[in-house]
Structure formats: C-alpha cells, structure tokens
C-alpha positions in Angstrom: 16.4 60.9 -14.9 13.6 58.4 -14.7 10.0 59.3 -15.3 9.1 58.4 -11.8 11.6 60.6 -10.2 10.6 63.6 -12.3 6.9 63.0 -11.6 7.6 62.6 -7.9 9.7 65.8 -7.8 6.9 67.7 -9.5 4.0 66.1 -7.6 5.4 66.5 -4.1 3.6 68.8 -1.7 5.4 71.1 0.6 5.0 71.0 4.3 5.7 74.7 4.6 3.0 77.4 4.4 3.0 79.6 1.5 3.1 79.2 -2.2 3.9 75.6 -3.3 5.2 76.6 -6.6 7.7 78.9 -5.0 9.0 76.1 -2.8 9.4 73.7 -5.7 11.3 76.2 -7.7 13.5 76.9 -4.7 14.3 73.2 -4.2 15.0 72.5 -7.9 17.1 75.7 -8.1 19.0 75.1 -4.9 19.9 71.5 -5.7 22.8 71.0 -7.9 22.3 68.9 -11.0 24.5 66.1 -9.7 22.3 65.6 -6.6 19.2 65.6 -8.6 20.7 63.0 -10.9 21.9 61.0 -7.9 18.4 61.0 -6.5 17.0 59.9 -9.8 19.5 57.1 -10.1 18.8 56.0 -6.5 15.1 55.9 -7.3 15.8 53.9 -10.5 17.9 51.5 -8.4 15.1 51.2 -5.8 12.7 50.4 -8.6 15.0 47.7 -10.0 15.6 46.3 -6.6 11.8 46.2 -6.0 11.2 44.5 -9.3 14.0 41.9 -8.6 12.5 41.3 -5.1 9.0 40.7 -6.7 10.6 38.4 -9.3 12.4 36.4 -6.6 9.3 36.2 -4.4 7.3 34.8 -7.4 10.0 32.3 -8.1 10.3 31.1 -4.5 6.8 31.1 -3.2 6.3 27.4 -4.0 9.5 26.4 -2.3 7.9 23.9 0.1 6.4 22.1 -2.9 9.7 22.2 -4.8 11.5 20.7 -1.7 9.2 17.8 -1.8 9.6 17.3 -5.5 13.4 17.5 -5.2 13.5 15.2 -2.2 11.8 12.4 -4.2 13.9 12.4 -7.4 14.7 9.2 -9.0 17.9 8.5 -10.8 18.0 6.5 -13.9 21.2 5.0 -15.3 21.4 4.2 -19.0 23.6 1.2 -19.9 24.4 -0.5 -23.1 23.1 -3.8 -24.3 26.5 -5.6 -23.8 26.5 -4.7 -20.1 22.9 -6.0 -19.8 23.9 -9.3 -21.5 26.9 -9.7 -19.2 24.8 -9.1 -16.1 22.2 -11.6 -17.3 24.9 -14.2 -17.9 26.4 -13.6 -14.4 22.9 -14.0 -12.8 22.3 -17.2 -14.8 25.7 -18.6 -13.8 25.0 -17.8 -10.2 21.5 -19.2 -10.1 21.9 -22.3 -12.3 23.5 -24.6 -9.7 20.8 -23.8 -7.1 18.0 -24.3 -9.7 19.5 -27.7 -10.8 19.7 -28.8 -7.2 16.1 -27.8 -6.6 14.9 -29.6 -9.8 16.7 -32.8 -8.7 15.2 -32.7 -5.3 11.7 -32.2 -6.8 12.2 -35.1 -9.2 13.3 -37.4 -6.4 10.3 -36.4 -4.3 8.0 -36.9 -7.3 9.4 -40.4 -7.9 9.0 -41.3 -4.2 5.3 -40.1 -4.4 4.7 -42.2 -7.5 6.1 -45.3 -5.9 4.0 -44.8 -2.8 0.9 -44.3 -5.0 1.6 -47.5 -6.9 2.1 -49.4 -3.6 -1.2 -48.1 -2.2 -3.0 -49.0 -5.4 -1.7 -52.5 -5.2 -2.9 -52.8 -1.6 -6.3 -51.6 -2.6 -6.5 -54.0 -5.5 -5.4 -56.8 -3.2 -7.9 -55.9 -0.5 -10.7 -55.8 -3.1 -9.8 -59.2 -4.7 -9.6 -61.1 -1.4 -12.8 -62.7 0.0 -13.8 -61.4 3.4 -11.9 -63.1 6.2 -14.0 -65.1 8.6 -14.5 -63.2 11.8 -12.7 -64.4 14.9 -14.5 -65.6 18.0 -13.9 -62.3 19.8 -15.3 -60.3 16.9 -18.4 -62.6 16.7 -19.0 -62.2 20.5 -18.7 -58.4 20.2 -21.1 -58.4 17.2 -23.6 -60.5 19.1 -23.4 -58.3 22.2 -23.9 -55.2 20.0 -27.0 -56.7 18.4 -28.4 -57.6 21.9 -27.9 -54.0 23.0 -29.6 -52.6 19.9 -32.7 -54.8 20.6 -32.7 -53.8 24.2 -32.6 -50.1 23.2 -35.5 -50.5 20.8 -37.5 -52.3 23.4 -36.8 -49.5 26.0 -37.8 -46.8 23.4 -41.0 -48.6 22.8 -41.8 -48.8 26.5 -41.0 -45.1 26.8 -43.4 -44.3 24.0 -46.1 -46.4 25.6 -45.7 -44.7 28.9 -45.8 -41.2 27.4 -49.1 -42.0 25.5 -50.6 -43.5 28.7 -49.6 -40.4 30.6 -51.2 -38.1 28.0 -54.5 -40.1 28.2 -54.6 -39.8 32.0 -54.0 -36.1 31.8 -56.9 -35.7 29.3 -59.2 -37.6 31.6 -58.5 -35.4 34.6 -59.1 -32.2 32.7 -62.8 -31.2 32.7 
C-alpha cells in the first residue's frame, strides 16, 4: 500500500454521527485485505497517471512554438568533393559557349566604337586646320539684318529709359 492511501484511509472523516474511531475501525475491519490493496493500487495508478499527465503537459505546452520551428526546418545535403567538381565542370561546359558569344559581341562593339572615335577625331582635326570659309551672300545679308535689329533694340531701350526718367521728374514736380 502507498503512503498516500494509508494516510487518506486514516485521515478521512466520517459523515456519520458518533465516534469516528469506531467507524474507522469498522471500515478497516469490514473490508477484506484484497479490496484495501486494490484501493491502494488504484490510488497509486491515479498518482502515476497524474504525474504522467503533468509531465505531458509540461512537454507540450510550447507546441505552437515548436510547430513554427518544425515548419521552417532547412535540409542540408552533404556531398563529396568529386561531385562538386563534376557539377562545376557541367556548369562551365554549359555557360562557356554563351560567354564566348557575349565576349565576341562586346569586342566587335568596342572596335566599332573605336573606329567611330577615330573618325570623329579626324573630322575635328580637319575642321580645326581649315581656315574659316567665306560667308555666302545669304549669310552676310542675315548677319547685317541681325546687326541692324540689335542697334534698333538698343536705341529703343535708350528711348524707354529717357521716357521713364522724364516721367519720374514730372511726378516729383506735381507732388507738393
């Protein structure tokens, strides 16, 4: 019998009026030993079940967190060096023709750009070395007309300035 069942059996209070000691003695004397042992074993089983339940509760109380952890697991595969070298070679064999094509295209584009740069430099040198070409009659006429318009604008600006100063003098005279 467990200590708990013996203590409970002795510590129980009777619901009947009268001497409590008499009742306990009657209960213990009237129960066969097998039933008392059965009750003790049942109490032990209940204690074990309760302990297991507490243990299970403690182990599963962070289940939501564990579900998140388990949902985001990563898998790592370990492979040998020979496999890595083989995959590297496969990737290189697959990419090499495309890379060579791109390099050839880049070299062609670069040579085209260099040719156009040399052509443009030659044009600049040629333009700098030539004396200025005499202006045609139309260009001369346009330049003359532009000069006349500039002079006309300057004259009109001067007249405007004179009129503004004259106006300010007349305004001053009228003020007391």
